[in-house]
C-alpha positions in Angstrom: 113.0 95.9 85.1 112.5 99.7 85.5 112.7 99.4 89.3 115.9 97.2 89.2 117.5 99.8 86.8 116.5 102.6 89.2 117.9 100.8 92.2 121.2 100.4 90.4 121.4 104.2 89.7 119.6 104.4 86.4 116.8 106.7 85.5 113.2 105.5 86.2 111.8 108.1 83.8 112.8 111.1 81.7 110.9 114.3 81.1 111.4 116.6 78.1 112.1 120.1 79.5 112.1 123.3 77.5 115.3 124.1 75.5 115.4 127.4 77.5 116.7 125.5 80.6 120.5 125.8 80.4 123.0 123.0 81.2 124.0 122.7 84.9 120.6 123.8 86.0 119.4 122.4 89.4 115.7 122.1 90.1 114.8 122.5 93.8 111.7 122.2 95.9 111.0 123.1 99.5 107.9 122.9 101.7 107.2 123.6 105.3 104.4 122.2 107.4 103.6 123.6 110.9 101.8 120.9 112.9 101.2 121.2 116.6 104.5 121.9 118.4 106.7 120.9 115.4 107.6 122.2 112.1 108.6 119.8 109.3 110.7 120.9 106.3 110.8 118.8 103.1 113.5 119.4 100.5 114.4 117.9 97.2 116.9 118.8 94.4 117.9 117.4 91.1 121.4 115.8 91.0 122.1 115.0 87.4 122.1 116.9 84.1 119.0 115.2 82.8 117.0 116.4 85.8 115.8 112.9 86.3 117.4 111.9 89.6 116.8 113.7 92.9 118.1 114.0 96.5 115.5 114.5 99.2 115.5 114.9 102.9 113.2 116.0 105.8 113.9 117.9 108.9 111.7 118.0 112.1 112.2 120.7 114.6 110.4 122.2 117.6 108.8 125.6 117.1 110.7 128.5 118.3 
């Protein structure tokens, strides 16, 4: 049921964050891996006010 709810746009889980986090805060994460002749960038960011849904993407590029 949780997976069905998630696929329909609902939250799969909720985390209780500190009250010090203000409304309209966006959590973001970024990581870079240099492997051989390529660099891979991974990115994610929260997209709702409960910080429970995220957008993520990856980018592959040649070095230089």
